[in-house]
C-alpha positions as MATLAB code, in Angstrom:
seq = 'MEIPKVDIRSRKLIKAFIPTPTTLNHHKMGFKDEVVAAINVRLILFYSAMVGGVDTTINFITQLENSLAQCLSRFYPIAGRYNHQIRAIEYNNEGAEFVQARIQNNVKLQDMLDPKLNPGILNNLLPCGTCDAGEIIDPLLVIQATVFDCGGLTLGVSISHKVADAATLCTFLNDWAALTRGEITLESISPKFCSSEFLPPRGFLDFDPPLPRSLKHKFENEYITKRVLFSEKEISMMKEKVNGGQSYSRVQVVSAMIWKALIDVDRAKHGHPRASMLFQPVNIRGKTTPSIPNDSCGNLGGFIITECPIAQTLSMGFECLAGLLHDSIKKTIDQLGKLSSKSEELQTLVFDSFVKSETRDELVSVFPLTSWCKFPFYEVDFGLGPPVWAASSAGPVSMVTLMDGQGGFGVDAYVNLQTDDMHCFEKVFDMSEFVVE';
ca = [
     -17.622    8.406  -16.386;
     -20.520    7.286  -14.227;
     -19.894    4.751  -11.503;
     -20.085    1.286  -13.115;
     -22.240   -1.385  -11.525;
     -20.465   -4.519  -10.384;
     -22.459   -7.736  -10.161;
     -21.127  -10.184   -7.561;
     -21.522  -13.679   -9.023;
     -20.051  -15.812   -6.227;
     -18.141  -15.848   -2.948;
     -16.188  -18.787   -1.606;
     -13.483  -19.560    0.905;
     -10.276  -20.965   -0.556;
      -8.386  -23.082    1.972;
      -4.718  -24.012    1.872;
      -4.103  -27.069   -0.326;
      -1.899  -28.534    2.399;
      -3.423  -27.822    5.850;
      -1.256  -26.091    8.419;
       0.376  -28.595   10.833;
      -1.544  -28.888   14.095;
       1.689  -28.098   15.960;
       1.433  -24.535   14.641;
      -1.377  -22.809   16.504;
      -0.472  -19.120   16.515;
       1.732  -16.776   14.554;
       4.222  -14.939   16.748;
       3.748  -11.280   15.918;
       6.572   -8.773   15.854;
       6.570   -5.281   17.338;
       5.277   -3.560   14.197;
       2.614   -6.268   13.781;
       1.474   -5.448   17.319;
       1.074   -1.728   16.843;
      -0.056   -1.431   13.234;
      -3.737   -0.614   12.826;
      -6.146   -3.480   12.188;
      -7.001   -2.249    8.690;
      -6.741   -3.647    5.173;
      -3.957   -2.919    2.692;
      -5.564   -2.778   -0.757;
      -4.405   -2.907   -4.375;
      -5.977   -3.391   -7.815;
      -4.163   -5.054  -10.720;
      -5.515   -4.530  -14.274;
      -4.932   -7.123  -17.008;
      -5.645   -6.805  -20.734;
      -8.314   -8.920  -22.416;
      -7.430  -12.558  -22.978;
      -7.586  -14.183  -26.394;
     -10.978  -15.842  -26.509;
     -12.788  -13.117  -24.621;
     -15.009  -13.388  -21.572;
     -15.401  -17.181  -21.567;
     -11.647  -17.704  -21.578;
     -11.202  -15.215  -18.759;
     -13.903  -16.873  -16.632;
     -12.285  -20.284  -17.146;
      -8.924  -18.812  -16.172;
     -10.358  -17.684  -12.832;
     -10.770  -21.362  -11.845;
      -7.036  -21.747  -12.427;
      -6.427  -18.759  -10.167;
      -8.504  -20.342   -7.404;
      -6.537  -23.600   -7.605;
      -3.150  -21.879   -7.528;
      -4.322  -19.670   -4.645;
      -4.953  -22.813   -2.567;
      -1.387  -23.886   -3.274;
      -0.058  -20.432   -2.452;
      -1.860  -20.383    0.892;
       0.014  -23.555    1.806;
       3.197  -21.507    1.496;
       1.770  -18.385    3.148;
      -0.283  -20.263    5.744;
      -0.728  -17.404    8.283;
      -2.788  -15.573    5.654;
      -5.317  -18.418    5.660;
      -5.920  -17.896    9.398;
      -7.752  -15.235   11.376;
      -6.700  -12.353   13.622;
      -7.940  -12.810   17.192;
      -8.023   -9.363   18.762;
      -8.724  -10.795   22.220;
      -5.314  -12.504   22.372;
      -3.614  -10.264   19.767;
      -2.484  -13.181   17.602;
      -2.971  -14.741   14.170;
      -4.580  -18.153   14.635;
      -3.508  -20.856   12.164;
      -6.973  -22.328   11.664;
      -6.972  -22.540    7.847;
     -10.421  -20.991    7.600;
      -9.194  -19.748    4.264;
      -9.087  -16.660    2.084;
     -12.256  -15.317    0.491;
     -12.424  -15.309   -3.301;
     -15.085  -13.191   -5.009;
     -16.068  -13.487   -8.672;
     -17.685  -10.401  -10.185;
     -18.779   -9.046  -13.547;
     -18.752   -5.397  -14.581;
     -22.024   -4.045  -15.966;
     -23.116   -1.135  -18.233;
     -20.828   -2.330  -21.040;
     -17.809   -0.740  -19.346;
     -14.526   -1.835  -20.917;
     -11.251   -2.187  -19.096;
      -9.799    0.536  -21.303;
     -12.390    2.939  -19.881;
     -10.865    2.459  -16.434;
      -7.411    3.441  -17.705;
      -8.491    7.017  -18.428;
      -6.059    9.367  -16.619;
      -9.031   11.533  -15.647;
     -10.869    8.658  -13.947;
     -12.307    9.510  -10.541;
     -10.266    7.305   -8.154;
     -13.390    6.743   -6.057;
     -14.721    4.500   -8.830;
     -11.909    2.035   -8.135;
     -13.499    1.036   -4.827;
     -16.073   -0.951   -6.820;
     -13.278   -3.276   -7.927;
     -12.251   -4.052   -4.352;
     -13.875   -6.772   -2.239;
     -14.049   -4.892    1.062;
     -13.288   -1.582    2.730;
     -10.194   -0.392    4.532;
     -11.888   -0.732    7.919;
     -13.534   -4.110    7.280;
     -10.844   -5.806    9.341;
      -9.869   -6.708   12.876;
     -12.829   -8.892   13.817;
     -12.387  -12.641   14.290;
     -14.823  -13.284   11.432;
     -12.836  -11.204    8.919;
     -10.677  -13.151    6.431;
      -7.102  -11.860    6.403;
      -7.106  -12.027    2.599;
      -9.991  -11.237    0.240;
      -9.611  -11.190   -3.551;
     -12.145   -9.956   -6.093;
     -11.725  -11.068   -9.702;
     -13.798   -8.722  -11.876;
     -14.388   -9.615  -15.532;
     -15.125   -6.973  -18.173;
     -17.231   -7.519  -21.297;
     -14.098   -7.148  -23.386;
     -12.459  -10.060  -21.519;
     -10.247   -7.808  -19.424;
      -9.685   -8.694  -15.795;
      -8.951   -6.878  -12.557;
      -7.799   -8.448   -9.327;
      -8.757   -6.370   -6.313;
      -6.688   -7.547   -3.358;
      -7.363   -6.715    0.294;
      -5.008   -8.072    2.958;
      -4.905   -7.406    6.684;
      -2.146   -5.042    7.782;
      -1.787   -7.264   10.866;
      -0.093   -9.905    8.755;
       1.326   -7.957    5.815;
       2.865   -4.687    4.696;
       3.219   -3.588    1.067;
       6.409   -5.614    0.602;
       4.702   -8.761    1.928;
       1.736   -8.173   -0.361;
       4.090   -7.872   -3.328;
       5.942  -11.080   -2.362;
       2.649  -12.938   -2.015;
       1.297  -11.747   -5.376;
       4.446  -12.637   -7.287;
       4.566  -16.053   -5.587;
       0.903  -16.706   -6.456;
       1.549  -15.629  -10.050;
       4.577  -17.931  -10.358;
       2.532  -20.861   -9.021;
      -0.177  -20.072  -11.588;
       2.439  -20.138  -14.360;
       3.774  -23.436  -12.991;
       7.234  -22.016  -12.367;
       7.472  -22.996   -8.691;
       6.162  -25.989   -6.767;
       4.928  -26.618   -3.251;
       8.338  -28.125   -2.498;
      10.107  -24.844   -3.249;
      11.492  -22.845   -0.323;
       8.611  -20.897    1.182;
       8.722  -17.272    2.242;
       9.052  -16.906    5.996;
       6.875  -14.915    8.386;
       9.707  -13.812   10.627;
       9.047  -10.224   11.679;
       9.381  -11.204   15.355;
      12.975  -12.364   14.756;
      14.068   -8.877   13.745;
      11.571   -6.735   15.661;
      10.610   -8.730   18.791;
       7.203   -7.979   20.353;
       7.078   -5.451   23.183;
       3.710   -6.365   24.659;
       1.736   -3.425   23.283;
      -1.419   -5.482   23.566;
      -3.974   -2.723   24.014;
      -2.703   -0.411   21.308;
      -4.672   -1.606   18.319;
      -8.439   -1.824   18.873;
     -10.307   -2.574   15.618;
     -11.373    0.574   13.826;
     -15.152    1.081   13.819;
     -16.923    0.088   10.616;
     -18.585    3.504   10.759;
     -15.309    4.989    9.500;
     -16.143    3.474    6.140;
     -19.164    5.746    5.898;
     -17.174    8.652    7.312;
     -14.636    8.165    4.514;
     -17.326    8.030    1.857;
     -18.943   11.230    3.082;
     -16.026   13.349    4.307;
     -12.965   12.401    2.259;
     -12.020   12.856   -1.380;
      -9.239   11.184   -3.307;
      -7.438   12.980   -6.130;
      -5.009   11.172   -8.422;
      -2.146   13.377   -9.543;
      -0.074   12.018  -12.426;
       3.611   12.872  -12.822;
       5.110   11.885  -16.176;
       8.753   10.941  -16.541;
       9.399   14.211  -18.404;
       7.811   16.270  -15.655;
       9.812   14.440  -12.999;
      13.030   15.046  -14.950;
      12.257   18.765  -15.094;
      11.538   18.803  -11.367;
      14.868   17.115  -10.681;
      16.674   19.713  -12.748;
      15.313   22.447  -10.473;
      16.808   20.675   -7.445;
      20.577   20.893   -7.583;
      20.626   19.853  -11.211;
      18.906   16.582  -10.347;
      21.977   15.167   -8.635;
      21.218   12.307   -6.223;
      17.522   13.099   -5.961;
      15.028   10.309   -6.613;
      11.667   10.719   -8.338;
       9.930    9.871   -5.061;
      11.810   12.652   -3.265;
      10.924   15.384   -5.747;
       7.288   14.288   -6.083;
       6.974   14.060   -2.284;
       8.446   17.548   -1.930;
       6.027   18.999   -4.485;
       3.011   17.523   -2.686;
       4.363   18.459    0.764;
       4.676   22.069   -0.386;
       1.013   22.077   -1.433;
      -0.075   20.491    1.858;
       1.823   23.179    3.792;
      -0.041   25.834    1.785;
      -3.369   24.095    2.512;
      -2.518   23.976    6.204;
      -1.617   27.687    6.230;
      -4.912   28.614    4.575;
      -6.829   26.395    6.976;
      -5.330   27.868   10.158;
      -4.748   31.394    8.914;
      -1.035   31.365    9.738;
       2.059   29.255    9.014;
       2.792   26.232   11.195;
       5.707   23.874   11.615;
       5.181   20.588    9.786;
       6.480   17.051    9.620;
       6.313   14.532    6.800;
       6.029   10.902    7.949;
       7.252    8.259    5.509;
       7.372    4.509    6.209;
      10.714    2.896    5.355;
      11.108   -0.762    4.440;
      14.103   -2.103    6.410;
      14.526   -5.233    4.270;
      17.813   -5.244    2.386;
      19.175   -2.198    4.212;
      20.960   -3.644    7.265;
      24.231   -5.602    7.514;
      23.624   -8.502    7.199;
      20.391   -7.667    5.439;
      16.879   -8.871    6.144;
      15.831  -10.999    3.126;
      13.389   -9.308    0.765;
      10.976  -12.248    0.990;
      10.664  -11.926    4.778;
       6.975  -11.457    5.547;
       5.118   -9.415    8.130;
       5.530   -5.748    9.026;
       9.200   -4.847    8.763;
       9.654   -1.110    8.674;
      10.113    2.100   10.583;
       9.464    5.770    9.872;
      11.480    8.541    8.303;
      10.324   11.806    9.855;
      11.343   15.036    8.131;
      10.722   18.307    9.966;
      10.156   21.791    8.594;
      10.389   24.354   11.439;
       7.905   27.201   11.536;
      10.683   29.744   11.035;
      11.379   28.223    7.608;
       7.828   27.458    6.517;
       7.127   30.836    4.875;
      10.312   30.841    2.819;
      10.508   27.082    2.229;
      10.013   26.375   -1.460;
       9.754   23.085   -3.289;
      13.515   22.896   -3.845;
      14.333   23.366   -0.147;
      11.758   20.764    0.925;
      13.299   18.302   -1.520;
      16.662   18.973    0.100;
      15.261   18.329    3.565;
      13.717   15.067    2.414;
      16.879   13.953    0.641;
      19.034   14.585    3.712;
      16.548   12.923    6.076;
      16.236    9.803    3.937;
      20.002    9.533    3.403;
      20.607    9.841    7.154;
      18.196    7.010    7.929;
      19.501    4.710    5.181;
      23.083    5.325    6.325;
      22.057    4.488    9.910;
      20.392    1.253    8.821;
      23.453    0.245    6.809;
      25.572    0.289    9.960;
      23.205   -1.911   11.976;
      22.900   -5.659   12.242;
      19.536   -7.123   11.241;
      18.986   -8.604   14.723;
      20.622   -5.925   16.818;
      19.076   -4.015   19.704;
      20.157   -0.832   17.959;
      17.878   -1.643   14.991;
      14.988   -2.443   17.312;
      15.547    0.838   19.166;
      15.696    2.829   15.920;
      12.359    1.416   14.738;
      10.766    1.784   18.184;
      11.901    5.406   18.570;
      10.578    6.317   15.116;
       7.227    4.769   16.031;
       7.058    6.663   19.339;
       7.859    9.919   17.563;
       5.171    9.243   14.965;
       2.607    8.801   17.740;
       3.714   11.817   19.804;
       1.765   14.687   18.308;
       2.221   18.389   19.033;
      -1.031   20.233   18.379;
       0.957   23.153   16.963;
       2.717   20.976   14.376;
       0.999   19.711   11.245;
       1.703   16.079   10.398;
       1.458   14.746    6.835;
       1.636   10.953    6.282;
       3.032    9.903    2.907;
       3.813    6.353    1.827;
       5.535    5.225   -1.365;
       4.974    1.882   -3.094;
       7.173    2.885   -6.000;
       9.760    0.282   -7.049;
       7.822   -2.576   -5.478;
       7.566   -5.062   -8.395;
       3.784   -5.019   -8.744;
       4.261   -4.711  -12.504;
       6.000   -8.099  -12.479;
       2.911   -9.928  -11.187;
       2.332  -12.060  -14.280;
      -0.216  -14.888  -14.000;
       0.474  -15.893  -17.594;
      -1.516  -12.966  -18.982;
       1.482  -10.686  -19.264;
       2.278   -7.939  -16.751;
      -0.546   -5.747  -15.448;
      -1.232   -2.660  -17.526;
      -1.941   -0.753  -14.309;
      -1.412   -1.274  -10.591;
      -3.708    1.112   -8.726;
      -3.990    2.161   -5.114;
      -7.024    3.006   -3.036;
      -7.526    5.472   -0.245;
      -8.704    4.971    3.317;
     -10.576    7.085    5.870;
      -7.556    9.205    6.777;
      -5.671   12.146    5.322;
      -2.614   10.718    3.616;
      -0.763   10.424    0.316;
       0.189    7.199   -1.452;
       2.707    7.133   -4.311;
       2.624    4.371   -6.930;
       4.470    3.683  -10.154;
       2.315    5.010  -12.998;
       0.608    2.931  -15.682;
       3.024    0.395  -17.132;
       5.516    1.257  -14.392;
       6.372    4.698  -15.765;
       6.220    7.992  -13.908;
       4.490    8.361  -10.545;
       0.815    8.361   -9.595;
       0.067   10.233   -6.369;
      -3.181    9.367   -4.596;
      -3.938   12.362   -2.376;
      -6.658   11.644    0.174;
      -7.982   14.626    2.123;
     -11.095   15.873    3.838;
     -13.444   17.606    1.421;
     -12.639   21.224    2.376;
      -8.895   20.522    2.400;
      -9.108   18.920   -1.035;
     -10.835   21.961   -2.511;
      -7.982   24.085   -1.145;
      -5.355   21.594   -2.393;
      -6.713   21.848   -5.923;
      -6.324   25.643   -5.749;
      -2.773   25.763   -4.376;
      -1.220   22.778   -6.164;
       0.599   24.165   -9.171;
       2.453   22.040  -11.705;
       2.285   24.649  -14.475;
       6.026   25.285  -14.605;
       6.687   21.570  -15.096;
       3.889   20.741  -17.529;
       5.267   19.294  -20.743;
       3.290   20.383  -23.778;
];
């Protein structure tokens, strides 16, 4: 499929329906908000054609704009701007940017659901790049509503990582959808931006300079994204190979399969085996005692770091890597379950995992992998029914993102690597023994 042309019809700033009180000037950022990169977290939601076709869909977009203004009154930090000079979110209600677009070349939404679709095409459905963030002029939230000739609709959402992680994005989208359906009101209890209550700031003020916009071009020229689909049957067969599937999650076995391929790529690249580490963000909401509420907003997470020593790399198969991951994840979850949500021990655990993630040994290969599986993106219903697909997008770094597959079934793995590494990945990645005919 050739890259479809997207015609931008309009851009406007949507301000909060109820302005932020003048007594609230700045959002107090937590530790993870301080140190997270000033980049955009991006997602695309696909919705089937509405009855009535294109005209009905275009009229519906006005409803989305109105409910977004109401939603921003509840999520008021998102309507502000990030001031890098003072490292704070300013509550100025400059608003979120809303883009209306129309797909050209008679491309139908169904065409985009092809499992063989080049993931790079998805960037046309997003309003801005990963690195278009961090400057005072950048909206923290940009949404692109793209209408297809068939009446289908995509919502490309880009939100600053300085104010939101994947869990926050999911909370926001479901809240916005409920407001659109008329199922909650402005008087309802609002989600709370409270990351600083659980992970107090540590004054890391010079850690997060905005990434250069040139990285956008670097990504386009030097990185490739491959989407690897794992069906439920394939995942079940993979689980059976790992201790009969006992206690192993789909994310663990898929992560292990991809980690094994990345180790093989790394060995081919350097000409010899190397020790490796897999870095996985962990959402700490709902895991402590008492727990941090799931609708708490901001960046609330640490890292799970799983190590594979060089002595084991040559003999380490997929099954053994899955075991390492399982044990590492269980250890961290058990630790979190014993900690209070506002304890110094929790703060130390998150801080130490961050320090370890930033302390790199040149002789150890590091593979970042994040999972958005189980986040209820497939519950984001604006009155059109659930999305038929929730898709990820890659950034200008080597990393892997896992998402629930189309309709919420299976796992989609978005593998983003430099061009030469991707060519090697495609040679060494082998799912043949799990392929279901």
